[in-house]
C-alpha positions in Angstrom: -150.8 150.5 80.6 -152.0 151.4 77.1 -149.8 150.9 74.0 -149.4 154.5 72.8 -148.7 154.9 69.1 -148.1 158.0 67.1 -148.5 157.8 63.3 -147.4 160.7 61.1 -145.3 162.2 58.4 -144.9 165.9 57.5 -146.1 165.2 54.0 -149.7 164.6 53.1 -150.9 161.8 50.8 -148.6 159.1 52.3 -151.4 156.8 53.6 -151.1 158.0 57.2 -154.8 157.9 58.0 -155.3 154.6 56.1 -152.5 153.0 58.3 -154.1 154.4 61.5 -157.5 153.0 60.5 -156.1 149.7 59.4 -154.0 149.2 62.6 -157.1 150.1 64.7 -158.9 147.3 62.8 -156.0 144.9 63.4 -156.0 145.5 67.2 -159.8 145.5 67.5 -159.9 142.2 65.6 -157.6 140.8 68.3 -160.2 141.7 70.9 -158.4 144.8 72.2 -160.1 148.1 73.0 -158.7 150.8 70.7 -158.9 154.6 71.0 -158.0 156.8 68.0 -157.1 160.4 68.8 -157.5 162.3 65.5 -155.2 165.3 65.7 -155.7 166.2 62.1 -157.9 169.3 61.5 -159.1 167.6 58.3 -160.5 164.7 60.3 -159.7 162.1 57.6 -159.4 159.0 59.8 -162.6 160.1 61.6 -164.5 160.2 58.4 -162.9 157.0 57.1 -164.2 155.1 60.0 -167.7 156.6 60.0 -167.3 159.5 62.4 -168.1 163.1 62.0 -165.1 165.4 61.5 -165.5 168.5 63.6 -167.6 166.8 66.3 -166.7 167.2 69.9 -163.4 165.3 70.3 -159.7 165.8 70.4 -159.7 169.6 70.5 -162.0 169.7 73.5 -159.8 167.1 75.3 -156.8 169.3 74.8 -158.8 172.3 76.1 -159.6 170.4 79.3 -163.3 169.9 78.5 -164.9 166.7 79.8 -165.4 164.7 76.6 -166.3 161.1 75.9 -164.9 159.2 73.0 -167.3 158.2 70.2 -167.9 154.5 69.7 -167.6 153.9 65.9 -167.3 150.1 65.7 -166.9 147.2 68.1 -163.6 147.8 69.9 -162.9 151.1 68.2 -163.6 154.5 69.7 -162.5 157.9 68.5 -161.9 161.4 69.6 -162.8 163.2 66.3 -160.5 165.7 64.6 -161.6 168.9 63.1 -161.0 172.6 62.4 -161.1 173.5 66.2 -157.6 171.9 66.5 -156.3 175.1 64.7 -157.7 177.3 67.5 -155.5 179.7 69.4 -156.2 177.9 72.7 -154.9 174.6 71.3 -151.9 176.2 69.5 -150.8 177.8 72.8 -150.5 174.5 74.6 -147.1 173.2 75.9 -145.8 170.1 74.1 -147.0 168.0 77.1 -150.6 169.2 76.6 -152.0 166.0 75.3 -149.9 163.8 77.6 -151.3 165.8 80.6 -154.9 165.7 79.3 -154.8 161.9 78.9 -153.3 161.5 82.4 -156.1 163.6 83.8 -158.9 161.8 82.0 -157.6 158.3 82.9 -159.1 156.8 79.7 -158.8 153.0 79.8 -157.8 151.4 76.5 -155.5 148.7 75.4 -154.2 150.7 72.4 -154.2 154.4 71.8 -153.4 155.6 68.2 -152.6 159.3 67.7 -153.2 160.2 64.0 -150.9 163.2 63.4 -151.5 166.0 60.9 -149.2 166.5 57.9 -148.8 170.2 58.1 -148.8 171.3 61.8 -145.6 170.8 63.8 -147.4 171.9 67.0 -150.1 169.3 66.8 -147.5 166.7 65.6 -145.4 167.4 68.7 -148.4 167.1 71.0 -149.0 163.6 69.7 -145.4 162.5 69.7 -144.8 163.6 73.2 -147.8 161.6 74.4 -146.7 158.4 72.8 -144.0 155.7 73.5 -143.7 154.4 69.9 -144.0 156.1 66.5 -144.7 154.9 63.0 -143.6 157.1 60.1 -145.2 156.3 56.8 -143.1 157.2 53.8 -143.6 156.9 50.0 -141.0 157.0 47.2 -141.0 160.8 47.0 -138.3 163.2 48.1 -140.7 165.4 50.1 -142.0 162.4 52.0 -138.5 161.2 52.8 -137.6 164.7 53.9 -140.7 164.9 56.1 -139.8 161.5 57.7 -136.3 162.8 58.4 -137.6 165.9 60.2 -139.8 163.8 62.5 -137.0 161.4 63.3 -134.7 164.3 64.1 -137.3 165.6 66.5 -137.8 162.2 68.2 -134.0 161.7 68.5 -133.6 165.2 69.9 -136.1 164.5 72.6 -134.5 161.2 73.4 -131.1 162.8 73.8 -132.6 165.4 76.1 -134.4 162.7 78.1 -137.7 164.3 77.4 -141.1 162.6 76.9 -141.6 161.1 73.5 -141.3 157.9 71.5 -138.6 155.5 72.7 -139.0 153.3 69.6 -139.9 154.1 66.0 -140.1 152.5 62.6 -140.5 153.5 59.0 -143.5 152.2 57.0 -143.1 151.9 53.3 -146.6 153.0 52.5 -148.9 152.2 49.5 -146.1 150.3 47.8 -146.6 148.7 44.4 -143.6 146.7 43.3 -144.5 147.2 39.7 -143.2 150.7 40.1 -139.5 151.2 39.8 -139.3 153.8 42.5 -141.1 151.6 45.0 -138.6 148.8 44.2 -135.7 150.9 45.3 -137.4 152.6 48.3 -136.3 150.0 50.9 -132.6 150.4 49.8 -132.9 154.2 49.9 -134.4 154.2 53.4 -131.7 151.8 54.7 -129.0 154.0 53.3 -130.5 157.2 54.7 -131.7 155.8 58.1 -129.4 152.8 58.8 -130.6 150.4 61.4 -134.1 151.8 61.6 -136.8 149.1 61.5 -138.8 149.3 58.3 -142.1 147.6 57.4 -144.2 147.4 54.3 -147.8 148.6 53.9 -148.7 147.8 50.3 -151.2 149.5 48.1 -154.3 147.4 48.6 -157.7 148.2 47.1 -159.4 146.6 50.1 -158.0 149.4 52.3 -159.4 152.0 50.0 -162.8 150.3 49.8 -163.0 149.8 53.5 -162.4 153.5 54.1 -165.0 154.5 51.4 -167.5 152.2 53.1 -166.5 153.7 56.5 -165.9 150.3 58.0 -162.9 148.5 59.6 -160.7 146.6 57.2 -161.2 143.2 58.9 -165.0 143.6 58.7 -164.7 144.5 55.0 -162.2 141.9 53.9 -160.6 139.4 56.3 -158.4 138.1 53.5 -157.0 141.4 52.3 -153.4 141.1 51.2 -152.2 143.8 53.5 -153.4 142.0 56.7 -150.3 139.9 56.9 -148.2 143.1 56.9 -150.4 144.6 59.6 -149.8 141.5 61.7 -146.0 142.1 61.3 -146.3 145.7 62.3 -148.5 144.9 65.2 -146.1 142.2 66.5 -143.3 144.7 66.4 -145.4 147.3 68.2 -146.1 144.8 71.0 -142.4 143.8 71.2 
């Protein structure tokens, strides 16, 4: 059975796609087969790993069209995101639409990462319902913390109603730089607002940015990047 991971926050600019690409690199480096389902109409993670945003991919999967993932790098395939995710046909799907589409296609991967969009609750819900675990990147900004709270509220609501969706979730302090006073206090703020919720760090690392600009997996670009230790900690929790 695949490890199904949803990654999202209702605010843009929190490093969501960078985390998705970096975790895909982490798992592929372990020798596991990874599929990224890009549910963002902007297709950022698709572009950041060398794919073509708008190519046949996640929208067609949701529409029931027979589609094959695109191999980007060794161990990493993707169903590209793009503007067609905003189509009426996709927006009319039930929350279980992606879950049902994946069950019908019987795609065989060790890890599936759903990269959620920041501004579409419908596409976000499709990804969350299909996954068993969620990562919510958050930065030291009130809008980001508010966006994280809304996602957690939705997940908890579905859990209480015994509906499909993540059974576990964690917050990710994203793009942190401990030279900034707000970043220093972020962990304490998250613990106060979301007591008992697992929280991991994903620091600001120039190697992540350069890897995305070169459209290559992080581990291929820099095996000694500082953030790799943090990715290993997140990965171990995901496997737990």
